[in-house]
N, CA, C and O atoms as a printed pandas DataFrame, in Angstrom:
     atom_number atom_name residue_name chain_id  residue_number  x_coord  y_coord  z_coord
0              1         N          MET        A               1   18.041   13.842   11.813
1              2        CA          MET        A               1   16.575   13.637   11.070
2              3         C          MET        A               1   16.568   14.414    9.757
3              4         O          MET        A               1   15.494   14.696    9.225
4              5         N          ASP        A               2   17.932   14.829    9.130
5              6        CA          ASP        A               2   18.028   15.308    7.776
6              7         C          ASP        A               2   17.504   14.565    6.897
7              8         O          ASP        A               2   16.868   15.120    6.002
8              9         N          ASN        A               3   17.628   13.043    6.906
9             10        CA          ASN        A               3   17.113   12.243    5.702
10            11         C          ASN        A               3   15.768   11.690    6.272
11            12         O          ASN        A               3   15.466   10.574    5.850
12            13         N          ALA        A               4   15.058   12.172    7.001
13            14        CA          ALA        A               4   13.793   11.590    7.328
14            15         C          ALA        A               4   12.809   11.631    6.125
15            16         O          ALA        A               4   12.063   10.707    5.800
16            17         N          GLY        A               5   12.921   12.888    5.488
17            18        CA          GLY        A               5   11.826   13.382    4.282
18            19         C          GLY        A               5   10.542   13.429    4.989
19            20         O          GLY        A               5   10.479   13.920    6.115
20            21         N          PRO        A               6    9.458   12.919    4.360
21            22        CA          PRO        A               6    7.834   13.251    4.934
22            23         C          PRO        A               6    7.464   12.613    6.005
23            24         O          PRO        A               6    6.452   12.919    6.635
24            25         N          PHE        A               7    8.469   11.391    6.408
25            26        CA          PHE        A               7    8.155   10.519    7.410
26            27         C          PHE        A               7    8.326   11.591    8.980
27            28         O          PHE        A               7    7.788   11.301   10.048
28            29         N          ALA        A               8    9.005   12.555    8.795
29            30        CA          ALA        A               8    9.588   13.409   10.041
30            31         C          ALA        A               8    8.047   14.247   10.305
31            32         O          ALA        A               8    7.781   14.689   11.423
32            33         N          LYS        A               9    7.260   14.372    9.342
33            34        CA          LYS        A               9    5.686   15.118    9.697
34            35         C          LYS        A               9    4.746   14.315   10.361
35            36         O          LYS        A               9    3.662   14.783   10.708
36            37         N          LEU        A              10    5.143   12.856   10.622
37            38        CA          LEU        A              10    4.246   11.954   11.322
38            39         C          LEU        A              10    4.290   12.133   12.715
39            40         O          LEU        A              10    5.329   12.583   13.200
40            41         N          LEU        A              11    3.263   11.835   13.499
41            42        CA          LEU        A              11    3.200   11.785   15.080
42            43         C          LEU        A              11    4.487   11.005   15.290
43            44         O          LEU        A              11    5.023   10.364   14.386
44            45         N          PRO        A              12    4.956   11.092   16.530
45            46        CA          PRO        A              12    6.577   10.514   17.178
46            47         C          PRO        A              12    6.114    9.108   17.285
47            48         O          PRO        A              12    4.968    8.775   17.587
48            49         N          ALA        A              13    7.042    8.357   17.029
49            50        CA          ALA        A              13    7.338    7.039   16.927
50            51         C          ALA        A              13    6.194    6.112   16.385
51            52         O          ALA        A              13    5.744    5.177   17.046
52            53         N          CYS        A              14    5.778    6.434   15.180
53            54        CA          CYS        A              14    4.948    5.756   14.411
54            55         C          CYS        A              14    5.187    3.944   14.056
55            56         O          CYS        A              14    6.324    3.591   13.743
56            57         N          VAL        A              15    4.509    3.306   14.102
57            58        CA          VAL        A              15    4.491    1.889   13.170
58            59         C          VAL        A              15    4.269    2.165   11.971
59            60         O          VAL        A              15    3.485    3.114   11.978
60            61         N          ILE        A              16    4.570    1.809   10.701
61            62        CA          ILE        A              16    4.257    2.120    9.607
62            63         C          ILE        A              16    4.187    0.804    8.734
63            64         O          ILE        A              16    5.248    0.384    8.273
64            65         N          VAL        A              17    3.077    0.161    8.488
65            66        CA          VAL        A              17    2.896   -0.881    7.823
66            67         C          VAL        A              17    2.977   -0.924    6.280
67            68         O          VAL        A              17    2.045   -0.506    5.593
68            69         N          MET        A              18    4.031   -1.404    5.782
69            70        CA          MET        A              18    3.783   -1.333    4.212
70            71         C          MET        A              18    3.922   -2.797    3.506
71            72         O          MET        A              18    4.763   -3.570    3.965
72            73         N          ASP        A              19    3.223   -3.141    2.546
73            74        CA          ASP        A              19    3.175   -4.434    1.592
74            75         C          ASP        A              19    4.591   -4.702    1.271
75            76         O          ASP        A              19    5.544   -3.950    1.476
76            77         N          ASN        A              20    4.597   -5.807    0.772
77            78        CA          ASN        A              20    5.961   -6.461    0.361
78            79         C          ASN        A              20    6.280   -6.164   -1.002
79            80         O          ASN        A              20    6.938   -7.003   -1.617
80            81         N          ALA        A              21    5.937   -5.152   -1.555
81            82        CA          ALA        A              21    6.107   -4.629   -2.758
82            83         C          ALA        A              21    7.825   -4.186   -2.852
83            84         O          ALA        A              21    8.335   -3.532   -1.943
84            85         N          THR        A              22    8.431   -4.528   -3.777
85            86        CA          THR        A              22   10.167   -4.199   -3.731
86            87         C          THR        A              22   10.309   -2.532   -3.435
87            88         O          THR        A              22   11.116   -2.152   -2.587
88            89         N          PHE        A              23    9.633   -1.746   -4.045
89            90        CA          PHE        A              23    9.982   -0.765   -3.805
90            91         C          PHE        A              23    9.836   -0.148   -2.467
91            92         O          PHE        A              23   10.512    0.802   -2.071
92            93         N          HIS        A              24    8.786   -0.829   -1.711
93            94        CA          HIS        A              24    8.914   -0.560   -0.290
94            95         C          HIS        A              24   10.039   -0.897    0.777
95            96         O          HIS        A              24   10.209   -0.332    1.857
96            97         N          LYS        A              25   10.850   -2.065    0.172
97            98        CA          LYS        A              25   11.921   -2.664    0.800
98            99         C          LYS        A              25   13.212   -1.844    0.553
99           100         O          LYS        A              25   14.314   -2.242    0.927
100          101         N          ARG        A              26   12.986   -0.535   -0.179
101          102        CA          ARG        A              26   14.371    0.063   -0.763
102          103         C          ARG        A              26   15.185    0.335    0.770
103          104         O          ARG        A              26   14.630    0.406    1.867
104          105         N          GLN        A              27   16.408    0.438    0.533
105          106        CA          GLN        A              27   17.188    0.813    1.719
106          107         C          GLN        A              27   17.037    2.543    2.188
107          108         O          GLN        A              27   17.058    2.990    3.335
108          109         N          ASP        A              28   16.905    3.186    1.094
109          110        CA          ASP        A              28   16.462    4.673    1.213
110          111         C          ASP        A              28   15.403    5.043    2.065
111          112         O          ASP        A              28   15.486    5.980    2.860
112          113         N          ILE        A              29   14.209    4.188    1.892
113          114        CA          ILE        A              29   13.153    4.206    2.560
114          115         C          ILE        A              29   12.927    3.687    4.095
115          116         O          ILE        A              29   12.104    4.037    4.941
116          117         N          GLN        A              30   13.896    2.792    4.124
117          118        CA          GLN        A              30   13.995    2.015    5.363
118          119         C          GLN        A              30   14.777    3.047    6.175
119          120         O          GLN        A              30   14.630    3.087    7.397
120          121         N          THR        A              31   15.692    3.971    5.472
121          122        CA          THR        A              31   16.638    4.546    6.234
122          123         C          THR        A              31   15.846    6.016    6.667
123          124         O          THR        A              31   16.127    6.550    7.740
124          125         N          ALA        A              32   14.999    6.518    5.889
125          126        CA          ALA        A              32   14.248    7.633    6.234
126          127         C          ALA        A              32   13.486    7.153    7.114
127          128         O          ALA        A              32   13.647    7.793    8.153
128          129         N          ILE        A              33   12.748    6.363    7.230
129          130        CA          ILE        A              33   11.791    5.854    8.360
130          131         C          ILE        A              33   12.390    5.815    9.591
131          132         O          ILE        A              33   12.039    6.550   10.514
132          133         N          ALA        A              34   13.500    4.797    9.686
133          134        CA          ALA        A              34   14.290    4.804   10.760
134          135         C          ALA        A              34   14.859    6.063   11.265
135          136         O          ALA        A              34   15.060    6.092   12.479
136          137         N          ASN        A              35   15.245    7.408   10.384
137          138        CA          ASN        A              35   15.938    8.425   10.827
138          139         C          ASN        A              35   14.413    9.496   11.249
139          140         O          ASN        A              35   14.463   10.686   11.561
140          141         N          ALA        A              36   13.572    8.926   11.173
141          142        CA          ALA        A              36   12.653    9.875   11.535
142          143         C          ALA        A              36   11.716    9.409   12.846
143          144         O          ALA        A              36   10.687    9.962   13.235
144          145         N          GLY        A              37   12.501    8.004   13.520
145          146        CA          GLY        A              37   12.048    7.561   14.626
146          147         C          GLY        A              37   10.945    6.599   14.523
147          148         O          GLY        A              37   10.387    6.163   15.530
148          149         N          HIS        A              38   10.657    6.299   13.477
149          150        CA          HIS        A              38    9.184    5.393   13.205
150          151         C          HIS        A              38   10.136    3.840   13.013
151          152         O          HIS        A              38   11.326    3.576   12.843
152          153         N          THR        A              39    8.817    3.016   13.154
153          154        CA          THR        A              39    9.085    1.242   13.175
154          155         C          THR        A              39    8.447    0.818   11.686
155          156         O          THR        A              39    7.370    1.232   11.258
156          157         N          LEU        A              40    9.144    0.111   11.151
157          158        CA          LEU        A              40    8.739   -0.319    9.932
158          159         C          LEU        A              40    8.398   -1.766    9.950
159          160         O          LEU        A              40    9.277   -2.617   10.087
160          161         N          GLU        A              41    6.854   -2.130    9.785
161          162        CA          GLU        A              41    6.792   -3.572    9.781
162          163         C          GLU        A              41    5.992   -3.924    8.239
163          164         O          GLU        A              41    5.410   -3.113    7.519
164          165         N          TYR        A              42    6.161   -5.253    8.038
165          166        CA          TYR        A              42    5.655   -5.703    6.693
166          167         C          TYR        A              42    5.003   -6.979    7.489
167          168         O          TYR        A              42    5.507   -7.604    8.421
168          169         N          PRO        A              43    3.591   -7.207    6.780
169          170        CA          PRO        A              43    2.992   -8.266    6.889
170          171         C          PRO        A              43    3.466   -9.639    6.327
171          172         O          PRO        A              43    4.431   -9.490    5.577
172          173         N          PRO        A              44    3.052  -10.989    6.477
173          174        CA          PRO        A              44    3.580  -11.715    6.169
174          175         C          PRO        A              44    3.330  -11.734    4.484
175          176         O          PRO        A              44    2.244  -11.345    4.055
176          177         N          PRO        A              45    4.446  -12.232    3.499
177          178        CA          PRO        A              45    4.675  -12.373    2.270
178          179         C          PRO        A              45    3.250  -12.229    1.425
179          180         O          PRO        A              45    3.045  -11.288    0.657
180          181         N          TYR        A              46    2.215  -13.387    1.696
181          182        CA          TYR        A              46    1.014  -13.410    1.153
182          183         C          TYR        A              46    0.142  -13.348    2.153
183          184         O          TYR        A              46    0.154  -14.178    3.062
184          185         N          SER        A              47   -0.796  -12.254    2.085
185          186        CA          SER        A              47   -1.708  -12.206    3.509
186          187         C          SER        A              47   -2.766  -11.450    3.020
187          188         O          SER        A              47   -3.187  -10.686    3.888
188          189         N          PRO        A              48   -3.344  -11.372    1.986
189          190        CA          PRO        A              48   -4.611  -10.640    1.518
190          191         C          PRO        A              48   -5.600  -10.731    2.355
191          192         O          PRO        A              48   -6.572  -10.050    2.026
192          193         N          ASP        A              49   -5.742  -11.513    3.627
193          194        CA          ASP        A              49   -6.904  -11.102    4.586
194          195         C          ASP        A              49   -6.337  -10.040    5.563
195          196         O          ASP        A              49   -7.087   -9.737    6.491
196          197         N          LEU        A              50   -5.381   -9.556    5.513
197          198        CA          LEU        A              50   -4.817   -8.454    5.993
198          199         C          LEU        A              50   -4.699   -7.064    5.443
199          200         O          LEU        A              50   -4.256   -6.101    6.069
200          201         N          ASN        A              51   -5.169   -7.056    4.131
201          202        CA          ASN        A              51   -5.205   -6.107    3.287
202          203         C          ASN        A              51   -6.599   -5.471    2.868
203          204         O          ASN        A              51   -7.167   -5.892    1.860
204          205         N          ASP        A              52   -7.029   -4.677    3.471
205          206        CA          ASP        A              52   -8.491   -4.335    3.158
206          207         C          ASP        A              52   -9.258   -4.273    1.718
207          208         O          ASP        A              52  -10.412   -4.558    1.401
208          209         N          ILE        A              53   -8.057   -3.746    0.920
209          210        CA          ILE        A              53   -8.563   -3.778   -0.430
210          211         C          ILE        A              53   -8.775   -4.651   -1.370
211          212         O          ILE        A              53   -9.359   -4.370   -2.416
212          213         N          GLU        A              54   -8.262   -5.938   -1.047
213          214        CA          GLU        A              54   -8.174   -7.173   -1.742
214          215         C          GLU        A              54   -9.709   -7.751   -2.087
215          216         O          GLU        A              54  -10.080   -8.085   -3.212
216          217         N          PRO        A              55  -10.283   -7.783   -1.219
217          218        CA          PRO        A              55  -11.951   -8.145   -1.384
218          219         C          PRO        A              55  -12.318   -7.234   -2.386
219          220         O          PRO        A              55  -13.043   -7.767   -3.225
220          221         N          LYS        A              56  -12.065   -5.993   -2.609
221          222        CA          LYS        A              56  -12.742   -4.969   -3.546
222          223         C          LYS        A              56  -12.113   -5.249   -4.950
223          224         O          LYS        A              56  -12.798   -5.395   -5.962
224          225         N          TRP        A              57  -10.925   -5.303   -4.924
225          226        CA          TRP        A              57  -10.186   -5.759   -6.143
226          227         C          TRP        A              57  -10.740   -6.998   -6.821
227          228         O          TRP        A              57  -10.944   -7.096   -8.031
228          229         N          ALA        A              58  -11.012   -8.151   -5.695
229          230        CA          ALA        A              58  -11.673   -9.359   -6.244
230          231         C          ALA        A              58  -13.296   -9.006   -6.639
231          232         O          ALA        A              58  -13.786  -10.014   -7.148
232          233         N          GLN        A              59  -13.992   -8.219   -6.586
233          234        CA          GLN        A              59  -15.028   -7.756   -6.822
234          235         C          GLN        A              59  -14.899   -7.313   -8.003
235          236         O          GLN        A              59  -15.630   -7.769   -8.883
236          237         N          ALA        A              60  -13.964   -6.346   -8.290
237          238        CA          ALA        A              60  -13.828   -5.348   -9.649
238          239         C          ALA        A              60  -13.655   -6.385  -10.480
239          240         O          ALA        A              60  -14.356   -6.374  -11.492
240          241         N          LYS        A              61  -12.759   -7.459  -10.296
241          242        CA          LYS        A              61  -12.146   -8.332  -11.396
242          243         C          LYS        A              61  -13.228   -9.355  -11.741
243          244         O          LYS        A              61  -13.167   -9.825  -12.878
244          245         N          ALA        A              62  -14.368   -9.840  -10.805
245          246        CA          ALA        A              62  -15.685  -10.198  -11.142
246          247         C          ALA        A              62  -16.595   -9.855  -12.062
247          248         O          ALA        A              62  -17.188  -10.518  -12.912
248          249         N          ILE        A              63  -16.623   -8.481  -11.709
249          250        CA          ILE        A              63  -17.602   -7.431  -12.529
250          251         C          ILE        A              63  -17.013   -7.211  -13.713
251          252         O          ILE        A              63  -17.759   -7.257  -14.690
252          253         N          ARG        A              64  -15.530   -6.915  -13.947
253          254        CA          ARG        A              64  -15.218   -6.820  -15.318
254          255         C          ARG        A              64  -15.104   -8.101  -15.979
255          256         O          ARG        A              64  -15.030   -8.070  -17.207
256          257         N          LYS        A              65  -15.070   -9.513  -15.241
257          258        CA          LYS        A              65  -15.092  -10.503  -16.085
258          259         C          LYS        A              65  -16.471  -10.992  -16.741
259          260         O          LYS        A              65  -16.695  -11.515  -17.832
260          261         N          LYS        A              66  -17.356  -10.614  -15.624
261          262        CA          LYS        A              66  -18.787  -10.844  -16.130
262          263         C          LYS        A              66  -19.421   -9.932  -17.282
263          264         O          LYS        A              66  -20.401  -10.235  -17.963
264          265         N          GLU        A              67  -18.650   -8.722  -17.368
265          266        CA          GLU        A              67  -19.257   -7.862  -18.199
266          267         C          GLU        A              67  -18.545   -7.548  -19.343
267          268         O          GLU        A              67  -19.018   -6.759  -20.161
268          269         N          GLY        A              68  -17.279   -8.161  -19.526
269          270        CA          GLY        A              68  -16.190   -8.261  -20.318
270          271         C          GLY        A              68  -15.886   -6.867  -20.916
271          272         O          GLY        A              68  -15.788   -6.569  -22.106
272          273         N          CYS        A              69  -15.779   -6.193  -19.978
273          274        CA          CYS        A              69  -15.181   -4.788  -20.053
274          275         C          CYS        A              69  -13.607   -4.454  -19.716
275          276         O          CYS        A              69  -12.878   -5.308  -19.211
276          277         N          SER        A              70  -13.292   -3.541  -19.941
277          278        CA          SER        A              70  -11.784   -2.857  -19.565
278          279         C          SER        A              70  -11.899   -2.317  -18.202
279          280         O          SER        A              70  -12.960   -1.960  -17.690
280          281         N          ILE        A              71  -10.613   -2.275  -17.585
281          282        CA          ILE        A              71  -10.865   -1.794  -16.105
282          283         C          ILE        A              71  -11.088   -0.253  -16.150
283          284         O          ILE        A              71  -11.544    0.362  -15.186
284          285         N          GLU        A              72  -10.736    0.339  -17.343
285          286        CA          GLU        A              72  -11.009    1.696  -17.716
286          287         C          GLU        A              72  -12.750    2.251  -17.642
287          288         O          GLU        A              72  -13.344    3.239  -17.210
288          289         N          GLN        A              73  -13.077    1.068  -18.282
289          290        CA          GLN        A              73  -14.680    1.226  -18.616
290          291         C          GLN        A              73  -15.396    0.925  -17.258
291          292         O          GLN        A              73  -16.374    1.585  -16.908
292          293         N          LEU        A              74  -14.942    0.032  -16.596
293          294        CA          LEU        A              74  -15.328   -0.416  -15.197
294          295         C          LEU        A              74  -15.031    0.581  -14.373
295          296         O          LEU        A              74  -15.867    0.540  -13.471
296          297         N          PHE        A              75  -14.284    1.459  -14.198
297          298        CA          PHE        A              75  -13.956    2.323  -13.274
298          299         C          PHE        A              75  -14.808    3.875  -13.585
299          300         O          PHE        A              75  -15.248    4.680  -12.765
300          301         N          ALA        A              76  -14.830    3.910  -14.978
301          302        CA          ALA        A              76  -15.780    4.936  -15.473
302          303         C          ALA        A              76  -17.274    4.866  -14.915
303          304         O          ALA        A              76  -17.896    5.806  -14.420
304          305         N          ALA        A              77  -17.755    3.447  -15.115
305          306        CA          ALA        A              77  -19.176    3.229  -14.904
306          307         C          ALA        A              77  -19.324    3.391  -13.376
307          308         O          ALA        A              77  -20.441    3.814  -13.078
308          309         N          TYR        A              78  -18.583    3.192  -12.425
309          310        CA          TYR        A              78  -18.461    3.534  -11.100
310          311         C          TYR        A              78  -18.232    4.551  -10.505
311          312         O          TYR        A              78  -18.505    4.801   -9.330
312          313         N          GLU        A              79  -17.685    5.249  -11.319
313          314        CA          GLU        A              79  -17.184    7.100  -11.379
314          315         C          GLU        A              79  -15.981    6.612  -10.310
315          316         O          GLU        A              79  -16.050    7.121   -9.191
316          317         N          ILE        A              80  -15.017    5.781  -10.532
317          318        CA          ILE        A              80  -13.792    5.863   -9.665
318          319         C          ILE        A              80  -12.839    6.552  -10.115
319          320         O          ILE        A              80  -11.800    6.669   -9.465
């Protein structure tokens, strides 16, 4: 487990679900997860219904479009 990094601190035999971002599929990340005894799973390539944050991003984009503000202004207004 020398190359397990922060994944070694998780409970044993976790299933880690990552989105399909390119950096999540790097070999060193996959190796570290496997070395720590965990399983790595990816959802289908385009599956916003499986990602809880997607409806909130859609809501933020709609407010931003309606108000004509920047993302920084939107976050400041909602103290995000």
